[in-house]
N, C-alpha and C positions, 0 to 999 in steps of 0.2 A: 431886330427889335425883340426884346424880352417880353414875356407875357405880362409882366407887371408894369410895362411902360407903353407909351404911345408916342407917335411923332410929335415934335414940338409945334409943328404948324397945323396939327389936326384941329378942326372945328366941327361942331355939330349944331346945326340950326343957328349958325353965326356966333355960337358960344365957345370960348376957350376954357380949358380946365387945367387947374394946377395939380390935380392928383386923380388917380383912378377912382377914389371914393367920391370926389366931386362929380365925376362923369357918371358914376353909377346912380348917385342921388338924382341927378338931372334926368337920366334915362327913364326913371320911374314915371316922370311926367309925360313921357311920350307914349309908351305902351309896355304892358307886362312882357310881351314877347321880346322886345328889344332889350329890356332890362335883364331878363333871364339869360339871353345870349351873351350879353356883355359880362355878366357875372361869371358865366362858364368860361368865357374867353380869358378873363383875367385871373381865373383860379389856378391852382398849382398843377392841375391835371394837364397832361401833354396832349390829350385828345378832345375832340368835340364830337358829340353824338348828333347825327343829322338824319332826317327822314327823306327818303327818295320820293320822287313825284308819283311813281306808279304808272307811268305812261306805257311801259313795256312789260309790265308784270305787277304783282301786288306791291304796294308801298312797303318799305322795310326800313329799319333803323340800322345805320352803319357808323363806324367810327373813323374819323379823319384826324390825322396828326396836325396839330397847330403849326408845326414847322412846315408842313406841306402847304397849308393854307397861306402862310406867309410867302412861300416860294411862288405860289400861283399869283398872288397879288403883285409881286415884283415882276413876274413875266408879263402880266397885263400892262403894268406901268411902262415897261421897256418897249413892248410891241407898239403901243398907241402913243408913246412919248408923253405920258401923263405924269408930270413931276409934282413936287410939293406945291401947295396952294391951288391945285386944280379944284375948280368948283364942280361939284357933282350933285346929282339928284337921285335919291333912293325912293322909288315909287312902287316897289314890289314888296311882297310879304317877306318878312325876316324868318318865317317858319321854315323856309326852304333855302337851299344852298345859294341860289342866285342872290337873294336879299342879304343873307349873311355875308357873302363875299364882298358886296358893295361896302359894308361897314368895315370889313377887314382891310380892304384896299385903302379906305380913308385913314384908318388907324396907322397902317404900316407906311403909307406913302405920304402922309401929311396933307390929305385933301381937306377941303372945306365943304362938308356934305350937309345937305338939307334932307330931312326925312319927312315925307308926307304920307297920308293915308293911301294905301293901294286902291286905285279905282280905275275905271275904264278910260277916263279922259284926264290923266294926271296933270297936264300942262294948262288946263283951263283955269283962268284967273290968276296965274302966276305972272308976276311982273319982274322976272329976273332971268338973266342968261346963264347957261351952264356949259361947262366944257365937256361934260361926260354924263351919260346916264345909261340905264338898261331897262328894256321894256319887253313885254310879250307882244305878239303881232296885233292882238286886239287893241292894245293901248296905242300902238303906232297908228293903226287905222283911224282911231278916234281922235288922234292928236295932229292930223295932217295940217290943219290950219294954223297950228301953234308950234309945229315941230322945229322951226328954225330958232327956237329958244335954246336948243341943244346943239352944240358943235359936232360932237361925236356920239353916236348911239349904237349900242349893241342890242340885237334882237334875238331872243331865244325862247324856248318853251313851246314851240309850235311852228307850223309851216307858214311862210309868207307867200301869199298868192301872187300869180303873175300880174294881176290887176294892181295889187298894192305896190309891187316892184315898179310898175310903170308910173304910178302916182308919185313916187319919191325921186324920180330921175331929175326933176327940175329944182329940188330944194337944195339949200346950201349945207344942210346937215349931212355929214358923212355917216352912212348907215351900213352896219356890218351884221351879217348873220353869224351865229356862234355854233360850234360843234363841240359837244362834250356831254358829260353826265355827272351825277353826284360823285361817283367814284373817282373821276378825274378833277374834282373840285372845280366845277363849272367848265368853261371852255378850254380846249387844248388846241383849237384851230378856229380861224375866222375867215369869212368870205365877204368880199366887198359887194354891196348891193347897188351902189350908184356912183356918180361922178367918174365914169370910165373915160379913158382917153379916147377910145374908139367905140362908137355906138353902132351896133349892127342894125340891120333893117327892121327887126322886130321892135326896136326901141330899147331893148335891154341886152347888154352883153352878158354872156354866161361867164361868170367868174368862178374860179376854183377856190377851195379851202386852202389856206396856208397855215402851217403849224406854228405855234409859239416857240420861243427859245427853249432849248433843252428837251425837245420832243422828237423822238424817232418813230417811224412808222413802217409797217410792212403788211403783207397779206397772208392769210392762211389758204388752205386748199379750196375753200368756198369763195375766195376772193373777198373775204371780209377783212376789215381793218384791224390790225394788231398794233397796239400802242405801247411804246416803251417811254415812259416819262418818269425817270427816277427821282425827279425833284418834287413830284406830287403823288407818286404811288410806288410802294415797295414792290409790287408785283406787276408783271406784264398783263395788260388788259386786252383780252380777246373779245371783240365786239361782234354783234350780228349785223353790222352795217356793211353792205356791199359797196365797194368803192373801185374807182379806176385811178391808179397812181399816175400822176402827171410828171412828177419829179421827186427828188428826195424830200422836198418840203411842201409839195402841193398834191391835192387829190380832188377827184370829183365824186360826190356822194350819189349813189344810184338808188339806194333804198334799203329796207330791212330784209335780211335773209329769210326771216320767218314769215315775211309777207309775200315772198316770191310765188307767183302763180305759174304752174306748168300746164299750159293749155295746148293739147295736141303736139307736145314736144317743143313748143315755143315758150321760153321763160319770159314772163312779163313782170316788170317791176311796178307795183301800184303807184309808188311815189312819182316815178317818171311820167306815168300816164296822167296822174292827177295834175301835174304841172301843165300839161297840154290842155286838159279839159277845163282848167280854171279860166282859160281865155273865153270860154263860151257858156259856162254855167255860173249863174249869179249866186245861187244858194250854197250853203255849206254842203259838202258831199265827200264821199270817199269811194274807192273801188276795192273789190275783194274778189276772191275766188271761191266757188262752191263746186261740189262734186257733179260730174257730168259723165254719162255712160259712154259717150263717143270721144270727147276731148280729154277725159280724165278730170280736168277742172275747167270751168268756164268763167269768164270775167263778167262780173255784175257791177252795177252802179247803185249806190245807196245815197239818196238825196234827203236832206232835212227840209220838210215842207209841211206846213200846217194844213193848208187847203189842198187836199189831194183830189185830183180829177183826171179823167181820161184826156181832157184837153191839154192839161199841163204835161202829162206824159207824152202825148203826141207831139207837142211843141218841142219838148226836149229831145225826143228821138229825131225830129227833123233837123234840129241844130247839129246833132252828132253826125248824121248822114251828110249834111252839107259841109261840115268840117272835114270829113273824110274825103269828099269829092274835091275840096279845095286844097287837099294835101297839106294841112297844117302840122306836118310831121306826125300825123296820127295814122298808123297803119291799120289794115283791116283786122289784124289780130288784137289791136288795142280798142276796138269798138265794142262796148259792153253788150252782151247778149240779152240781158234783162235789166230793167230799171225798177227799183223799189223805193218807196217813200216811207220815211219815219218822221213823226211830228216833232220829236226832240231827241237829239243824240245824247247818249250817256257819256258823261265826262268825269275826269279825275278831279281832285281838289284844286289842281292848277289849271283847270279848263282845257285839258287835252282830251281829244275824242278817244273813248275806249271802243275800239273797233269790234272786238269780240263780243262785248256785252251788248253793243248796239245791234250787232248781227243777230243776237238771240231774240230780238224783238220781232224779227221777220218770220213769216210763215213759209219756210222753204221745204 
C-alpha cells in the first residue's frame, strides 16, 4: 500500500471513501487527534513521530518508518488471520502507538473499523459484534459482561491479574496478551489468555509468548530478550525484559531486569511474585526492594488503600502468612518483609503505575 492510498475495502464508522481527501474531511468530525494522524500518514514524509508511554522511563518522541508500520499491520493480520472486511473496534487513544496501529491495520488490510471515545467500559451500549479489538486491562475488566461482542481481543499496556484471567476463561472471546513497545511498533509477540485445550488445576494454564512472523529472538548475558525484527526495526533491540526461552519462537516473560531484587543472594522477580500475590490481594499493589543492612535488599509490599488502619494491615499480613503455609507457590523469600499503604498510586498518561514516583511518597 502506498502512503497516498488505502485498501478498497476500508471503512471508517461504516463510511466508505473515494479519496484520501474525503477521508481527511470526515476524520475532522471524529477528533483532532485522528485527523492529525491521518494527515501525517498520508503526507509525503516516510516517517511518523510517535510518543512513548513512559512506563519504563520518561516519555519521549521517536520516529517510526511508515514502511515498518505497514509491515507490522501485515504481520498482525497474518498471525490472527484477519483479512479484508474484518470488523474492528478502536476504543483506545490515537495519541499513542496502540491506537495509531489500529487505524493503520484497518487502512492496510481493508478492515471496517468503528472509532469510539476511549473510556473504561467501551462496549457498554454497543449493539454490534466485532471480529477484533484492542484494550487495556482496565477496559477488559469493566467489559466482562459485554466482552463476547468481540471475537478476538488483544490486551496490552498493563498487567492482567490472575483474578481477571480466571474471569475470562468461560467467555467465547479469544483473549491474547501482547508483548512489545513503541520501538517495535506495538506487539512482536502474543500470549493466549484463555480457551486452552488443557486446563490445569488452578483454572488457568500458563501460556508462553509466541513471536509474530519475521521476528527472531535471543538472550544477552543478563538473560534479557534481544529482538531482531528487520521488518519493523532497522536495529537490534536489546530489552530489559528477563525471559526464559522455550523454543525458537516462544518465551516466558519473568520480569524487568531493572526491577530484580537481590535479597540475601536470592534474585527475586517482582512481576512473578505479583502474579502469586494477586490471588489473595484485592486492592491494586506492587512489590519492590529497599536497602537492608543484613539482606542488602529486602522485599516490601506497597498497597493502594484509602482507609489505612492497623486492622487492614493485620488482615493482609494474615493472608500472606496463610498463603505461605498453604504453599501457593509462594516461597519464604517471596514473603514481603514490610507492608506500606499509599492512598493513590502515581500513573503515566496511559494509566500505568509509576513505581519509582509512587515509592517516593513513602517514608522509608
